[in-house]
N, C-alpha and C positions, 0 to 999 in steps of 0.2 A: 399511308397516313403519317407515319413517323418521319419519313424522308422529307415530305412536303412541309410538315410542321417545323422541322428543325431549320430548314432554309428560311421559312417565314419568321422564325423566332430570332433571327439576327437583327430584326428591327424592334426596338422598344416603341410602343405606341401608347397614347394617352387619350382618354375620353373624359375631359374635365379633370376631376380629382382621381379618376381610376387609371392606374398604371398597369399595363400588361405587355405582352409581346405578341408578335404576329402568329405564333403557334397556337394562340388561344382559339382561333377560328376552327381548327380542324382536329387538334390533338385529343380533345375529350372523346372523339369517336373511336380512337384507338383503344381506349379502355372499355368502351361498350363492346367492341369486337372481341376484346379479351374475355369479357364476361360470357359472350356467346360461345366462344371456343371452350372455355372452362366448363360451362354448364352442359354443353352438348357432348364434348369429346374427352373431358377430364384434364387433370393437371399435366400429364405427360405431353399431350398434344399442344396445350397452351405454352408449355415450356419450349417446345420445338419452334413455335411461332416467335417467341421472344428471342431465341437464339438466332433465328433467321433475320429478324429485324436488326439485331446486334451486328451480324455479319454484313448486311447491306449498308449500315451506317459506316462501318470501317472502309468498305469499298468506296462509298461516296466521298469520304474524307480524303482517301488516297488520290482519287481522280481530280477532285477540286484542287488539291495541293499541286499536282502535276500541271494543271492548267494555269494556276497562279504563278508558278516559277518559270513557266515557258515564256520565251521572248515574245513580245507583242509583234504582230505582223504589220505590214504597211497599211496606213490609214486608221489603225486602231488607236484611239486616244483616251481610252477609259481604264487604263491599267490601274491607276490609283483608286478609282472608284470601285473597281472589281476587287482589289485587295482589301479595301475598307469593309466590304460586305463579306466576301468569302474568307478573308483572312481571319475574321471572327468566328467562322464556322467551326473550326476544331474545338474551340472552347465550348460552343453550344453542343457539339457532339459528345464531348466528354461529360458534360452535365447531363445530357439526355440519356446517354448510355447508363450512367450510374443511377439516375432516377428511374429510368424506364425498366431496367432489369430488376432492381429492388422492388419498385412499385408494382410492376406487372406480376412478378412471381408471388409477392404477398397477396395481391388481388386474387390470383388463381388459387393459391393455397387456402386462403380464408374461405373462399366460395365453396371449394370442394369439402373442406372440413365441416362447414355448416351443413352442407348437403348430407354428409355422412351422419351427422348428429340428428338432423330433423327430417331426413327423407326427402321425397320429391315435392312436398308441400311448401308453401310460403317462399316462392321464388323471389319475391320483392325483398325479403329479409336478406337473402344471400347477395342479391345485386347491390343493395345499398350498403351493407356492412363491408363487403369486400372492396367496393369502390372507395368507400370512406377511408379504409385502412391503406389501400394501395395509393390513392391519390394524395393522401397526407404525406406519405413517405416520398413519393415522386416529386411533389411540389416543393417540399423543403430542400431536398437534395438538388434538384435542378436549379431552382432560383438561387441557392447559395453558391453553387459552383459557377453558374453562368453569369450572374449579375451582381454578386456581392462586390462592392467597390465601384460598380458602374452606375447603378441606381442609388442615389444618395439617401441617407438617413431614414426618416419615417416613410418616405416614398417606397423604400425597399420592403418595409414591413407590410405596407398596404398592398404591394405587389404580390407578396407571398400569400397573404390572407385572401385577396380577391381571387388569385389563381385557384386556390383550393375550393372556395365557395362556388365559384363559377363552374368548375369541372363537375362537382357533385350535382349542381343544379341542372346541368345538361343531362346527366344520367337520369335524374328524376323526370325531367320533361320528356325524354325519349324512351322512358321505360315501357310505355304501351307498344312502341315499335319493337323494342328489344324482345318483349314477350312474344309478339307475332313471329319474329324471325326465328326465335328458338323453337316455337311450336311448329313452324313450317319445316325446319330442318329435321327435327325429331320425327316428324311424320313420314319423312322420305328416306331415311337411312338409319342404320343401327347407331345408337348414341350411348354415351356414358350414362350410367345410372348407379345408384347405391347398390342395387341388386346385382347388376352385371359386374361391377367392380369387385364386389365381395366374391362372386363366383370365380373371377379371374385369379384373385389372390388365393383362393382355396385350391384351384387347379395348379397354380404355380408351386404352392407348398407341397402338393403331392408329388409333382415332378422333381 
């Protein structure tokens, strides 16, 4: 989700007065998956997923850079077009890495903290609160690093605001699906819960 979204995000798109980027189509799903990981497996597992996404982005950036600087072969006449798109990718990746790492870790941390305070009930509170906090941080960081100075004036403010509202709206619309996925996974394997987490901590303290 992250890799595809960042490539798509190299294009700014507009639907009338709405300004966004190509990553809007798929990136919100990454946060929903982050919620599922945090709810089912806990903060440590979600953190591992974030680090894996971080590593894959670095790998993608390196590969794209090597392709960009490699000499064009016979008959290839799109070097300038390739550079115009992929050449902007490192800035997108830098913005994405900063926003994604901060946002996803906040998302997971807040969800787990609320779960410890409230127990297993009121899943919707955990999902909405954690997504709101994580997406707010992610959106502000990503938009600022990636497109400040590229998207002009008030269009930039609208871009940031729409990005946040849109991502949270996707979370709300897909919440019934998120519920079902979490329930399905929990029914099939051992999952993180307040009780099992407390037991692990007590065991670790004794050791």
